[in-house]
N, CA and C atoms as a LAMMPS dump frame, in Angstrom:
ITEM: TIMESTEP
0
ITEM: NUMBER OF ATOMS
648
ITEM: BOX BOUNDS ff ff ff
-5.0000000000000000e+02 5.0000000000000000e+02
-5.0000000000000000e+02 5.0000000000000000e+02
-5.0000000000000000e+02 5.0000000000000000e+02
ITEM: ATOMS id mol type element x y z
1 1 1 N 77.844 -433.652 -462.497
2 1 2 C 78.204 -432.187 -462.51
3 1 3 C 78.335 -432.006 -463.973
4 2 1 N 77.564 -430.355 -464.245
5 2 2 C 78.093 -429.572 -465.256
6 2 3 C 78.734 -428.71 -465.674
7 3 1 N 79.72 -428.6 -466.757
8 3 2 C 81.057 -428.127 -466.044
9 3 3 C 80.733 -426.928 -466.488
10 4 1 N 81.434 -425.744 -466.561
11 4 2 C 81.183 -424.319 -465.786
12 4 3 C 81.206 -423.953 -467.457
13 5 1 N 81.82 -424.306 -469.025
14 5 2 C 81.917 -423.69 -470.074
15 5 3 C 80.551 -424.872 -470.736
16 6 1 N 79.641 -425.73 -469.917
17 6 2 C 78.463 -426.317 -470.182
18 6 3 C 77.595 -425.246 -469.741
19 7 1 N 78.144 -424.173 -468.662
20 7 2 C 76.297 -423.933 -468.341
21 7 3 C 76.875 -422.527 -468.702
22 8 1 N 78.202 -422.494 -469.423
23 8 2 C 77.791 -421.276 -470.149
24 8 3 C 76.82 -420.976 -471.322
25 9 1 N 77.394 -422.12 -471.817
26 9 2 C 76.45 -422.171 -473.648
27 9 3 C 75.153 -422.407 -473.354
28 10 1 N 74.781 -422.831 -472.501
29 10 2 C 73.297 -422.825 -471.604
30 10 3 C 73.068 -421.35 -471.48
31 11 1 N 74.336 -420.571 -470.663
32 11 2 C 73.317 -419.378 -470.031
33 11 3 C 72.987 -418.249 -471.026
34 12 1 N 73.909 -418.435 -472.183
35 12 2 C 74.45 -417.85 -473.137
36 12 3 C 73.437 -417.785 -474.187
37 13 1 N 73.02 -419.421 -474.606
38 13 2 C 72.631 -419.635 -475.62
39 13 3 C 71.474 -420.328 -475.953
40 14 1 N 70.705 -421.2 -474.788
41 14 2 C 69.659 -421.295 -474.528
42 14 3 C 68.584 -420.668 -474.461
43 15 1 N 67.58 -420.285 -474.846
44 15 2 C 65.814 -419.649 -474.355
45 15 3 C 65.008 -420.431 -474.666
46 16 1 N 63.579 -420.126 -474.111
47 16 2 C 63.099 -420.292 -474.365
48 16 3 C 61.26 -419.65 -475.067
49 17 1 N 61.899 -418.875 -474.921
50 17 2 C 61.256 -417.294 -475.702
51 17 3 C 61.075 -416.771 -476.797
52 18 1 N 60.068 -416.566 -477.663
53 18 2 C 59.837 -416.066 -479.303
54 18 3 C 60.925 -414.945 -479.263
55 19 1 N 62.062 -414.595 -478.296
56 19 2 C 63.156 -413.419 -478.433
57 19 3 C 64.426 -414.382 -478.1
58 20 1 N 64.801 -415.721 -478.384
59 20 2 C 65.895 -416.655 -478.728
60 20 3 C 67.068 -415.674 -478.994
61 21 1 N 68.079 -415.616 -477.944
62 21 2 C 69.423 -415.168 -478.186
63 21 3 C 69.675 -415.658 -479.293
64 22 1 N 70.94 -414.444 -479.94
65 22 2 C 71.576 -415.582 -481.332
66 22 3 C 72.816 -416.083 -480.717
67 23 1 N 73.305 -416.89 -481.336
68 23 2 C 74.35 -417.759 -480.752
69 23 3 C 75.935 -416.829 -481.529
70 24 1 N 75.94 -415.474 -480.381
71 24 2 C 77.218 -415.099 -481.156
72 24 3 C 77.761 -415.024 -479.667
73 25 1 N 79.331 -415.056 -479.105
74 25 2 C 80.413 -414.79 -478.621
75 25 3 C 80.452 -412.522 -478.722
76 26 1 N 80.118 -412.066 -477.708
77 26 2 C 80.559 -410.8 -477.576
78 26 3 C 81.274 -410.428 -476.789
79 27 1 N 82.868 -410.071 -476.417
80 27 2 C 83.353 -410.045 -475.477
81 27 3 C 83.611 -408.643 -475.021
82 28 1 N 83.801 -407.621 -473.58
83 28 2 C 83.892 -406.781 -473.687
84 28 3 C 85.665 -406.968 -472.952
85 29 1 N 87.14 -406.015 -474.25
86 29 2 C 88.328 -406.554 -474.247
87 29 3 C 88.477 -405.337 -472.878
88 30 1 N 88.93 -405.114 -471.764
89 30 2 C 89 -404.509 -470.849
90 30 3 C 89.431 -404.347 -470.38
91 31 1 N 91.042 -403.215 -469.443
92 31 2 C 92.033 -402.67 -468.714
93 31 3 C 92.054 -401.849 -469.135
94 32 1 N 93.887 -400.938 -468.572
95 32 2 C 94.258 -399.542 -468.793
96 32 3 C 95.086 -398.994 -469.789
97 33 1 N 95.105 -397.661 -470.121
98 33 2 C 95.547 -397.715 -471.201
99 33 3 C 97.301 -398.318 -471.173
100 34 1 N 97.562 -398.838 -472.15
101 34 2 C 98.969 -399.995 -472.241
102 34 3 C 98.818 -401.127 -471.313
103 35 1 N 98.118 -401.563 -470.951
104 35 2 C 97.694 -403.148 -471.098
105 35 3 C 97.86 -404.072 -471.889
106 36 1 N 97.843 -403.781 -473.218
107 36 2 C 98.355 -404.288 -474.78
108 36 3 C 96.768 -404.899 -475.052
109 37 1 N 95.717 -403.944 -474.881
110 37 2 C 94.715 -404.929 -475.009
111 37 3 C 94.356 -405.281 -476.729
112 38 1 N 94.896 -403.772 -477.179
113 38 2 C 94.749 -404.194 -478.646
114 38 3 C 95.843 -405.256 -479.785
115 39 1 N 96.509 -405.714 -479.089
116 39 2 C 97.322 -406.363 -479.877
117 39 3 C 96.559 -407.7 -479.267
118 40 1 N 96.767 -407.932 -478.375
119 40 2 C 95.561 -409.451 -477.932
120 40 3 C 94.29 -409.481 -478.791
121 41 1 N 93.472 -408.034 -478.889
122 41 2 C 91.727 -408.328 -479.382
123 41 3 C 92.698 -409.337 -480.189
124 42 1 N 93.909 -408.104 -481.558
125 42 2 C 93.867 -409.317 -483.039
126 42 3 C 94.093 -410.22 -482.521
127 43 1 N 95.101 -410.597 -482.025
128 43 2 C 95.072 -412.767 -481.512
129 43 3 C 93.695 -413.045 -481.641
130 44 1 N 92.626 -412.246 -480.869
131 44 2 C 91.744 -413.388 -480.474
132 44 3 C 90.847 -413.145 -481.498
133 45 1 N 90.952 -412.201 -481.883
134 45 2 C 89.422 -412.375 -482.42
135 45 3 C 89.877 -412.642 -483.413
136 46 1 N 91.115 -413.31 -484.65
137 46 2 C 91.181 -414.073 -485.117
138 46 3 C 90.971 -416.725 -484.394
139 47 1 N 91.642 -416.15 -483.531
140 47 2 C 90.798 -417.128 -482.439
141 47 3 C 89.549 -417.894 -482.952
142 48 1 N 88.802 -416.6 -482.545
143 48 2 C 87.077 -416.796 -482.394
144 48 3 C 86.58 -416.113 -483.333
145 49 1 N 87.439 -415.641 -484.851
146 49 2 C 86.362 -415.618 -485.688
147 49 3 C 85.057 -414.315 -485.121
148 50 1 N 85.917 -413.958 -484.977
149 50 2 C 85.125 -412.404 -484.183
150 50 3 C 85.586 -410.717 -485.141
151 51 1 N 84.556 -410.101 -484.545
152 51 2 C 84.724 -409.028 -485.885
153 51 3 C 85.782 -407.984 -484.3
154 52 1 N 86.115 -408.125 -484.485
155 52 2 C 87.007 -406.507 -483.798
156 52 3 C 86.882 -405.359 -483.505
157 53 1 N 85.781 -404.134 -482.942
158 53 2 C 85.399 -403.005 -482.547
159 53 3 C 86.43 -402.106 -481.834
160 54 1 N 87.102 -401.334 -482.387
161 54 2 C 87.951 -400.637 -482.105
162 54 3 C 87.769 -398.979 -481.835
163 55 1 N 87.107 -398.728 -480.452
164 55 2 C 86.788 -397.4 -480.829
165 55 3 C 87.208 -395.787 -480.91
166 56 1 N 88.878 -396.123 -481.381
167 56 2 C 89.934 -395.806 -481.919
168 56 3 C 90.054 -395.559 -484.153
169 57 1 N 89.476 -396.761 -483.787
170 57 2 C 89.434 -397.375 -485.259
171 57 3 C 87.697 -396.437 -486.299
172 58 1 N 86.753 -397.074 -484.878
173 58 2 C 85.783 -396.161 -485.33
174 58 3 C 85.82 -394.685 -485.382
175 59 1 N 86.597 -393.988 -484.754
176 59 2 C 86.862 -392.331 -485.21
177 59 3 C 87.269 -391.848 -486.3
178 60 1 N 88.243 -392.461 -486.324
179 60 2 C 89.384 -392.63 -487.732
180 60 3 C 88.56 -392.955 -488.963
181 61 1 N 87.824 -393.715 -489.118
182 61 2 C 86.593 -394.426 -489.931
183 61 3 C 85.468 -393.028 -490.338
184 62 1 N 85.176 -392.862 -489.614
185 62 2 C 83.864 -392.147 -489.45
186 62 3 C 84.214 -390.726 -490.01
187 63 1 N 85.494 -390.138 -489.177
188 63 2 C 85.602 -388.378 -489.426
189 63 3 C 86.456 -388.702 -490.832
190 64 1 N 87.685 -389.784 -491.221
191 64 2 C 87.781 -389.48 -493.015
192 64 3 C 86.61 -390.245 -493.946
193 65 1 N 85.82 -390.52 -493.564
194 65 2 C 85.243 -390.894 -494.122
195 65 3 C 83.799 -389.369 -494.427
196 66 1 N 83.858 -388.642 -493.657
197 66 2 C 82.621 -387.433 -493.755
198 66 3 C 81.456 -387.821 -493.137
199 67 1 N 81.896 -388.747 -492.353
200 67 2 C 79.519 -389.333 -492.325
201 67 3 C 79.052 -388.353 -491.207
202 68 1 N 77.419 -388.261 -490.767
203 68 2 C 77.689 -387.2 -490.266
204 68 3 C 78.018 -387.354 -488.44
205 69 1 N 78.295 -389.018 -488.344
206 69 2 C 78.564 -388.766 -486.875
207 69 3 C 80.111 -388.202 -486.971
208 70 1 N 80.431 -388.919 -488.002
209 70 2 C 81.695 -388.024 -487.862
210 70 3 C 82.374 -386.779 -488.187
211 71 1 N 81.216 -386.17 -488.54
212 71 2 C 81.035 -384.803 -488.788
213 71 3 C 81.25 -383.752 -487.34
214 72 1 N 80.581 -384.67 -486.797
215 72 2 C 79.748 -383.987 -485.411
216 72 3 C 81.082 -384.369 -484.439
217 73 1 N 81.76 -385.121 -484.414
218 73 2 C 83.155 -385.555 -483.588
219 73 3 C 83.878 -384.446 -483.4
220 74 1 N 83.849 -384.364 -485.595
221 74 2 C 85.107 -383.509 -485.551
222 74 3 C 84.705 -382.031 -484.59
223 75 1 N 83.057 -381.953 -484.968
224 75 2 C 83.138 -380.455 -484.411
225 75 3 C 83.26 -380.338 -482.458
226 76 1 N 83.257 -381.327 -482.073
227 76 2 C 83.824 -381.379 -480.391
228 76 3 C 85.033 -381.276 -480.475
229 77 1 N 85.522 -382.074 -481.205
230 77 2 C 86.942 -382.103 -480.727
231 77 3 C 87.784 -380.661 -481.516
232 78 1 N 86.842 -379.937 -482.417
233 78 2 C 87.856 -379.428 -483.043
234 78 3 C 87.242 -377.642 -481.897
235 79 1 N 86.575 -378.541 -480.698
236 79 2 C 86.809 -376.829 -479.522
237 79 3 C 86.809 -377.196 -478.739
238 80 1 N 87.959 -378.632 -478.992
239 80 2 C 88.306 -379.125 -477.414
240 80 3 C 87.727 -379.8 -476.283
241 81 1 N 86.348 -380.069 -477.037
242 81 2 C 85.596 -381.155 -476.147
243 81 3 C 85.342 -382 -476.123
244 82 1 N 85.302 -383.058 -475.452
245 82 2 C 84.294 -384.362 -475.432
246 82 3 C 83.456 -384.878 -476.146
247 83 1 N 83.423 -386.305 -477
248 83 2 C 83.267 -386.254 -478.028
249 83 3 C 81.769 -386.576 -477.518
250 84 1 N 80.459 -386.728 -477.301
251 84 2 C 78.928 -387.014 -476.534
252 84 3 C 79.309 -388.491 -476.603
253 85 1 N 78.339 -389.439 -475.49
254 85 2 C 78.498 -390.585 -475.602
255 85 3 C 77.53 -390.541 -476.783
256 86 1 N 76.869 -389.784 -477.1
257 86 2 C 75.467 -390.812 -477.613
258 86 3 C 76.832 -390.494 -478.955
259 87 1 N 77.04 -389.921 -479.548
260 87 2 C 78.113 -390.07 -480.986
261 87 3 C 78.783 -391.199 -480.994
262 88 1 N 79.411 -391.734 -479.96
263 88 2 C 80.424 -392.37 -479.822
264 88 3 C 79.655 -394.027 -480.071
265 89 1 N 78.448 -394.004 -479.434
266 89 2 C 77.142 -395.509 -479.244
267 89 3 C 76.909 -395.379 -480.81
268 90 1 N 76.239 -394.274 -481.163
269 90 2 C 75.855 -394.428 -482.452
270 90 3 C 76.999 -395.061 -483.635
271 91 1 N 78.396 -394.381 -483.502
272 91 2 C 79.186 -395.639 -484.124
273 91 3 C 79.65 -396.681 -484.2
274 92 1 N 79.501 -396.711 -482.81
275 92 2 C 80.024 -398.136 -482.488
276 92 3 C 78.503 -398.917 -483.461
277 93 1 N 76.734 -398.865 -482.923
278 93 2 C 75.657 -399.397 -483.575
279 93 3 C 76.161 -399.427 -485.054
280 94 1 N 76.627 -398.651 -486.174
281 94 2 C 76.777 -398.621 -487.092
282 94 3 C 77.509 -399.789 -487.81
283 95 1 N 78.889 -399.952 -486.991
284 95 2 C 79.775 -401.242 -487.238
285 95 3 C 78.896 -402.488 -486.796
286 96 1 N 78.037 -402.995 -486.091
287 96 2 C 77.424 -403.92 -485.509
288 96 3 C 76.459 -403.671 -486.304
289 97 1 N 75.433 -402.979 -486.941
290 97 2 C 74.47 -403.471 -488.055
291 97 3 C 75.534 -403.869 -488.75
292 98 1 N 76.477 -402.906 -489.562
293 98 2 C 77.274 -403.966 -490.773
294 98 3 C 77.767 -405.188 -490.912
295 99 1 N 77.441 -406.32 -489.557
296 99 2 C 77.916 -407.386 -488.698
297 99 3 C 76.94 -407.649 -488.211
298 100 1 N 75.487 -408.033 -488.984
299 100 2 C 75.23 -408.819 -487.943
300 100 3 C 74.814 -410.424 -488.135
301 101 1 N 75.578 -410.834 -489.282
302 101 2 C 75.679 -412.174 -489.248
303 101 3 C 77.274 -412.189 -488.789
304 102 1 N 77.544 -411.729 -488.449
305 102 2 C 79.593 -412.567 -487.359
306 102 3 C 78.802 -413.221 -486.7
307 103 1 N 79.938 -413.627 -486.535
308 103 2 C 79.994 -414.894 -484.948
309 103 3 C 79.977 -413.88 -483.504
310 104 1 N 80.548 -412.881 -483.979
311 104 2 C 80.426 -411.629 -482.473
312 104 3 C 81.541 -410.995 -482.769
313 105 1 N 81.88 -410.452 -481.586
314 105 2 C 82.452 -409.543 -481.819
315 105 3 C 83.145 -408.55 -480.267
316 106 1 N 84.379 -407.869 -480.506
317 106 2 C 85.125 -408.115 -479.31
318 106 3 C 84.847 -406.504 -479.369
319 107 1 N 84.762 -405.804 -477.984
320 107 2 C 84.729 -404.504 -478.103
321 107 3 C 86.208 -404.425 -477.251
322 108 1 N 87.023 -403.218 -477.957
323 108 2 C 88.291 -402.76 -477.682
324 108 3 C 87.872 -401.703 -477.476
325 109 1 N 88.565 -400.715 -476.165
326 109 2 C 87.522 -399.795 -475.575
327 109 3 C 86.978 -399.046 -475.56
328 110 1 N 85.844 -399.713 -475.173
329 110 2 C 84.34 -399.788 -475.218
330 110 3 C 83.57 -401.289 -474.806
331 111 1 N 82.981 -400.691 -473.63
332 111 2 C 82.257 -398.505 -472.931
333 111 3 C 83.426 -398.617 -472.37
334 112 1 N 83.921 -397.084 -471.897
335 112 2 C 84.274 -396.201 -471.406
336 112 3 C 83.898 -395.896 -470.075
337 113 1 N 82.633 -396.121 -469.591
338 113 2 C 82.15 -395.632 -468.695
339 113 3 C 80.659 -396 -468.311
340 114 1 N 80.492 -396.491 -467.378
341 114 2 C 78.808 -397.079 -466.995
342 114 3 C 77.714 -396.716 -468.067
343 115 1 N 77.548 -395.42 -468.443
344 115 2 C 76.411 -395.316 -469.301
345 115 3 C 76.414 -395.972 -470.435
346 116 1 N 78.217 -395.917 -470.513
347 116 2 C 78.156 -396.659 -472.404
348 116 3 C 77.961 -398.386 -472.097
349 117 1 N 78.309 -399.18 -470.922
350 117 2 C 77.791 -400.024 -470.751
351 117 3 C 76.219 -400.106 -470.738
352 118 1 N 75.044 -399.593 -470.134
353 118 2 C 74.355 -400.018 -470.273
354 118 3 C 73.193 -399.342 -471.243
355 119 1 N 74.276 -398.343 -472.48
356 119 2 C 73.69 -398.497 -473.813
357 119 3 C 73.707 -399.929 -474.918
358 120 1 N 74.895 -400.406 -474.57
359 120 2 C 75.696 -401.235 -475.39
360 120 3 C 74.616 -402.188 -475.094
361 121 1 N 74.422 -402.247 -473.75
362 121 2 C 73.366 -403.596 -472.968
363 121 3 C 72.108 -403.207 -474.023
364 122 1 N 71.739 -402.6 -473.855
365 122 2 C 70.449 -402.287 -474.392
366 122 3 C 70.015 -402.255 -476.283
367 123 1 N 71.591 -402.069 -476.074
368 123 2 C 70.863 -402.07 -477.569
369 123 3 C 71.587 -403.557 -478.254
370 124 1 N 72.476 -404.779 -477.622
371 124 2 C 72.69 -405.395 -477.989
372 124 3 C 71.526 -406.562 -477.869
373 125 1 N 71.06 -406.555 -476.712
374 125 2 C 69.299 -406.92 -476.606
375 125 3 C 68.293 -406.612 -477.245
376 126 1 N 68.223 -405.214 -478.518
377 126 2 C 67.565 -405.19 -478.94
378 126 3 C 67.82 -406.005 -480.495
379 127 1 N 69.222 -406.609 -480.594
380 127 2 C 69.632 -407.283 -482.447
381 127 3 C 69.345 -408.754 -481.495
382 128 1 N 69.18 -409.012 -480.46
383 128 2 C 69.143 -410.267 -479.858
384 128 3 C 70.211 -411.451 -479.163
385 129 1 N 70.496 -410.647 -478.912
386 129 2 C 72.4 -410.949 -477.985
387 129 3 C 72.96 -409.892 -477.018
388 130 1 N 73.933 -410.059 -476.474
389 130 2 C 73.972 -409.693 -475.369
390 130 3 C 75.33 -409.831 -474.914
391 131 1 N 76.104 -408.799 -474.392
392 131 2 C 77.666 -409.381 -473.782
393 131 3 C 77.813 -410.976 -472.996
394 132 1 N 78.508 -411.559 -473.983
395 132 2 C 79.489 -412.594 -473.039
396 132 3 C 79.86 -412.66 -471.34
397 133 1 N 80.248 -411.665 -472.019
398 133 2 C 81.333 -411.742 -470.969
399 133 3 C 82.477 -410.51 -470.989
400 134 1 N 83.136 -409.826 -469.551
401 134 2 C 84.45 -408.302 -469.897
402 134 3 C 85.699 -409.488 -469.147
403 135 1 N 86.635 -408.866 -470.375
404 135 2 C 87.791 -409.908 -469.355
405 135 3 C 89.154 -408.829 -469.839
406 136 1 N 89.507 -409.297 -467.907
407 136 2 C 90.587 -407.433 -467.786
408 136 3 C 91.284 -408.025 -467.798
409 137 1 N 92.002 -407.475 -468.208
410 137 2 C 93.997 -407.404 -468.186
411 137 3 C 94.217 -406.964 -467.007
412 138 1 N 94.6 -407.703 -466.06
413 138 2 C 95.448 -406.472 -464.328
414 138 3 C 97.178 -406.159 -464.643
415 139 1 N 97.14 -404.947 -464.365
416 139 2 C 98.185 -404.637 -464.623
417 139 3 C 98.695 -403.39 -463.936
418 140 1 N 99.279 -402.999 -462.703
419 140 2 C 99.753 -402.287 -462.24
420 140 3 C 100.125 -400.906 -462.614
421 141 1 N 99.841 -400.399 -461.721
422 141 2 C 100.343 -398.74 -462.746
423 141 3 C 101.505 -398.413 -462.888
424 142 1 N 102.251 -398.804 -462.115
425 142 2 C 103.793 -398.886 -462.542
426 142 3 C 104.107 -399.644 -463.676
427 143 1 N 103.761 -400.629 -464.093
428 143 2 C 104.224 -401.172 -465.432
429 143 3 C 103.594 -400.982 -466.243
430 144 1 N 102.554 -399.728 -466.406
431 144 2 C 101.899 -399.595 -467.471
432 144 3 C 102.717 -398.246 -467.291
433 145 1 N 103.086 -397.39 -466.409
434 145 2 C 104.191 -396.242 -466.578
435 145 3 C 104.903 -397.056 -467.729
436 146 1 N 105.851 -397.571 -467.406
437 146 2 C 106.868 -398.511 -467.653
438 146 3 C 106.447 -399.319 -469.422
439 147 1 N 105.313 -399.396 -469.497
440 147 2 C 105.255 -399.57 -471.167
441 147 3 C 105.207 -398.977 -471.776
442 148 1 N 104.304 -397.603 -471.135
443 148 2 C 103.502 -396.593 -471.933
444 148 3 C 105.161 -396.003 -472.67
445 149 1 N 106.176 -395.288 -471.204
446 149 2 C 107.07 -394.743 -471.863
447 149 3 C 107.869 -395.576 -472.446
448 150 1 N 107.995 -396.511 -472.605
449 150 2 C 108.747 -397.481 -473.695
450 150 3 C 108.547 -397.584 -475.198
451 151 1 N 107.042 -396.892 -475.105
452 151 2 C 106.198 -397.131 -476.607
453 151 3 C 106.587 -395.496 -477.088
454 152 1 N 106.834 -395.22 -476.031
455 152 2 C 106.709 -393.489 -476.873
456 152 3 C 108.02 -393.369 -477.251
457 153 1 N 108.994 -394.109 -477.146
458 153 2 C 109.993 -394.03 -478.212
459 153 3 C 110.05 -394.1 -479.362
460 154 1 N 108.933 -394.88 -479.444
461 154 2 C 108.338 -395.53 -481.419
462 154 3 C 107.103 -394.555 -482.13
463 155 1 N 106.862 -394.141 -480.603
464 155 2 C 104.779 -393.95 -481.525
465 155 3 C 105.591 -393.028 -481.999
466 156 1 N 105.936 -391.823 -481.441
467 156 2 C 106.323 -390.134 -482.121
468 156 3 C 104.399 -389.681 -481.385
469 157 1 N 104.227 -390.627 -480.253
470 157 2 C 103.428 -389.622 -479.555
471 157 3 C 103.862 -388.9 -477.817
472 158 1 N 103.841 -387.837 -477.86
473 158 2 C 103.946 -386.515 -477.449
474 158 3 C 103.469 -387.225 -475.9
475 159 1 N 102.148 -387.556 -475.721
476 159 2 C 101.757 -388.016 -474.436
477 159 3 C 102.561 -389.386 -473.784
478 160 1 N 102.721 -390.061 -475.235
479 160 2 C 103.163 -391.247 -473.915
480 160 3 C 105.493 -391.223 -473.749
481 161 1 N 105.373 -390.208 -474.21
482 161 2 C 106.766 -389.35 -473.306
483 161 3 C 106.87 -388.501 -472.366
484 162 1 N 105.647 -388.442 -471.576
485 162 2 C 105.706 -387.221 -470.189
486 162 3 C 104.286 -387.557 -469.13
487 163 1 N 105.655 -388.074 -468.28
488 163 2 C 105.032 -388.651 -467.018
489 163 3 C 103.787 -388.352 -466.191
490 164 1 N 103.317 -387.587 -466.253
491 164 2 C 102.847 -387.062 -465.316
492 164 3 C 100.926 -386.912 -466.478
493 165 1 N 101.826 -386.768 -467.852
494 165 2 C 100.259 -387.107 -468.231
495 165 3 C 99.506 -388.725 -468.406
496 166 1 N 100.44 -389.738 -468.628
497 166 2 C 100.56 -390.895 -468.522
498 166 3 C 99.99 -391.182 -467.596
499 167 1 N 100.397 -390.677 -465.792
500 167 2 C 98.831 -390.366 -464.56
501 167 3 C 98.354 -389.918 -464.525
502 168 1 N 97.948 -388.534 -465.521
503 168 2 C 96.222 -388.658 -465.346
504 168 3 C 95.785 -389.137 -465.797
505 169 1 N 96.016 -389.862 -466.855
506 169 2 C 95.344 -391.071 -468.595
507 169 3 C 94.645 -392.06 -467.388
508 170 1 N 96.411 -392.606 -466.2
509 170 2 C 95.507 -393.641 -465.299
510 170 3 C 94.582 -393.472 -464.574
511 171 1 N 94.938 -392.17 -464.055
512 171 2 C 93.384 -391.412 -462.829
513 171 3 C 92.638 -391.296 -463.5
514 172 1 N 92.276 -391.332 -464.847
515 172 2 C 90.849 -391.385 -465.753
516 172 3 C 90.353 -392.427 -466.207
517 173 1 N 91.239 -393.526 -466.117
518 173 2 C 90.677 -394.624 -466.433
519 173 3 C 90.679 -395.81 -464.943
520 174 1 N 90.932 -394.978 -463.733
521 174 2 C 90.601 -395.274 -462.598
522 174 3 C 89.301 -394.625 -462.241
523 175 1 N 88.575 -393.447 -462.463
524 175 2 C 87.839 -392.811 -462.215
525 175 3 C 86.491 -392.847 -462.412
526 176 1 N 87.113 -393.009 -463.558
527 176 2 C 85.641 -393.222 -465.352
528 176 3 C 85.849 -394.682 -466.212
529 177 1 N 86.472 -395.268 -466.052
530 177 2 C 86.326 -396.328 -466.656
531 177 3 C 86.14 -397.55 -465.96
532 178 1 N 87.245 -397.552 -465.008
533 178 2 C 87.259 -398.896 -464.364
534 178 3 C 85.831 -399.348 -463.658
535 179 1 N 85.284 -398.127 -463.206
536 179 2 C 83.342 -398.694 -462.968
537 179 3 C 82.843 -399.938 -464.061
538 180 1 N 83.006 -399.647 -465.668
539 180 2 C 82.609 -400.564 -465.484
540 180 3 C 82.898 -402.229 -465.537
541 181 1 N 83.879 -402.765 -465.124
542 181 2 C 84.147 -404.215 -464.366
543 181 3 C 82.601 -404.569 -463.497
544 182 1 N 82.145 -403.03 -462.407
545 182 2 C 81.494 -403.652 -461.525
546 182 3 C 80.617 -403.672 -462.221
547 183 1 N 80.337 -403.103 -463.061
548 183 2 C 78.904 -403.595 -463.392
549 183 3 C 79.01 -404.565 -463.616
550 184 1 N 79.448 -405.408 -464.975
551 184 2 C 79.499 -406.276 -465.791
552 184 3 C 79.822 -407.543 -464.428
553 185 1 N 80.427 -407.501 -463.311
554 185 2 C 80.929 -407.709 -462.641
555 185 3 C 80.221 -408.808 -461.722
556 186 1 N 78.505 -407.695 -461.478
557 186 2 C 77.409 -407.8 -461.127
558 186 3 C 76.552 -408.905 -461.508
559 187 1 N 76.678 -408.626 -462.556
560 187 2 C 75.922 -409.585 -464.246
561 187 3 C 76.855 -411.075 -464.334
562 188 1 N 77.739 -411.552 -462.642
563 188 2 C 78.541 -412.052 -463.396
564 188 3 C 79.368 -412.659 -464.901
565 189 1 N 79.801 -411.778 -465.537
566 189 2 C 80.096 -411.326 -466.449
567 189 3 C 82.02 -410.997 -466.525
568 190 1 N 82.475 -410.48 -465.087
569 190 2 C 83.381 -410.355 -465.773
570 190 3 C 84.553 -410.994 -464.709
571 191 1 N 85.82 -410.7 -465.554
572 191 2 C 86.594 -412.26 -464.395
573 191 3 C 88.015 -410.872 -465.707
574 192 1 N 88.95 -410.612 -464.187
575 192 2 C 90.525 -410.32 -464.159
576 192 3 C 90.887 -411.527 -464.695
577 193 1 N 91.883 -410.656 -465.554
578 193 2 C 92.979 -411.364 -466.361
579 193 3 C 94.619 -410.929 -465.857
580 194 1 N 95.452 -412.365 -465.341
581 194 2 C 97.027 -411.783 -465.148
582 194 3 C 97.226 -410.743 -466.31
583 195 1 N 98.273 -409.61 -466.7
584 195 2 C 98.179 -408.853 -467.669
585 195 3 C 99.884 -408.679 -467.529
586 196 1 N 100.509 -409.569 -466.765
587 196 2 C 102.283 -409.589 -467.614
588 196 3 C 102.693 -410.738 -468.031
589 197 1 N 103.716 -410.759 -468.601
590 197 2 C 104.146 -411.463 -469.217
591 197 3 C 104.856 -411.671 -470.912
592 198 1 N 104.091 -413.075 -471.171
593 198 2 C 104.961 -412.83 -472.963
594 198 3 C 103.561 -412.889 -473.535
595 199 1 N 103.872 -412.329 -474.757
596 199 2 C 101.984 -412.16 -475.649
597 199 3 C 101.386 -413.498 -475.83
598 200 1 N 102.014 -414.421 -475.755
599 200 2 C 101.437 -415.744 -475.57
600 200 3 C 101.274 -416.323 -474.145
601 201 1 N 101.823 -415.77 -473.507
602 201 2 C 101.064 -416.144 -471.967
603 201 3 C 99.615 -415.578 -471.574
604 202 1 N 100.043 -414.438 -471.97
605 202 2 C 98.995 -413.658 -471.952
606 202 3 C 97.251 -413.92 -471.973
607 203 1 N 97.431 -414.705 -474.095
608 203 2 C 96.949 -414.884 -474.853
609 203 3 C 96.252 -416.077 -474.047
610 204 1 N 96.928 -417.036 -473.784
611 204 2 C 96.581 -418.557 -473.468
612 204 3 C 95.453 -417.937 -471.84
613 205 1 N 96.032 -417.118 -471.065
614 205 2 C 95.043 -416.418 -470.299
615 205 3 C 93.727 -415.913 -470.678
616 206 1 N 93.34 -415.366 -471.054
617 206 2 C 92.667 -414.808 -472.441
618 206 3 C 91.545 -416.67 -472.785
619 207 1 N 92.39 -416.823 -473.501
620 207 2 C 91.208 -417.703 -473.807
621 207 3 C 90.823 -419.029 -472.455
622 208 1 N 91.695 -419.339 -471.843
623 208 2 C 90.968 -419.687 -470.267
624 208 3 C 90.079 -419.22 -470.032
625 209 1 N 90.527 -417.771 -469.666
626 209 2 C 88.523 -417.242 -469.286
627 209 3 C 87.717 -417.316 -469.683
628 210 1 N 88.007 -416.689 -471.142
629 210 2 C 86.558 -417.362 -472.708
630 210 3 C 85.902 -418.635 -471.738
631 211 1 N 86.791 -419.599 -471.891
632 211 2 C 86.44 -421.097 -471.763
633 211 3 C 86.02 -421.148 -470.563
634 212 1 N 86.325 -420.49 -469.776
635 212 2 C 85.514 -421.2 -468.61
636 212 3 C 84.774 -419.753 -467.494
637 213 1 N 83.938 -419.947 -468.528
638 213 2 C 81.959 -419.32 -468.319
639 213 3 C 82.768 -417.365 -467.52
640 214 1 N 83.452 -417.126 -468.218
641 214 2 C 83.888 -415.82 -467.679
642 214 3 C 83.407 -415.178 -466.424
643 215 1 N 83.336 -415.837 -465.72
644 215 2 C 82.91 -415.551 -464.068
645 215 3 C 84.428 -414.953 -463.537
646 216 1 N 83.371 -413.889 -462.397
647 216 2 C 84.533 -413.61 -462.033
648 216 3 C 84.425 -414.421 -460.662
């Protein structure tokens, strides 16, 4: 019997046509705000030797360097408007294009909706690769609220200290972002990972998920 890991390797890396996929491990690290994605992304980046792509870092880089996309983002934010998907996607494409020789990527905080997920799939396909899988940190709402309020004691962010704002952020996640899990589940690329425990316990669960074919 073929092991799940070996089957995943075959499915991900073996193609007979001329557009054979590159051997890359591209992970979407998923979960609600406060689920610990940033902490775990750094550990996974080191273990699997991947490039960590955080949307927050992308915005800071593009805006601080006054790039064309950064200027567009500033203009929308100055008017209190959401930055359009195409601007965010453009920033991500710039980052990937700078590291085409990488072993793979961890997408942290992206995609935030199914439109972005479809755009990511299309872009990676154009580069001869694909999303290998999505791993979602499963943490219940009350635990998320407790964590963010605790973080608010030192983060200096006003929105980390207001429970009503935190609950609204969770609602936005559930309505707009959570459907991305189903998008990749339909492709048999999504898996839930229990997100409560020590950092190392959660990290080990993530590694088990990655090494077991990333199928829900």
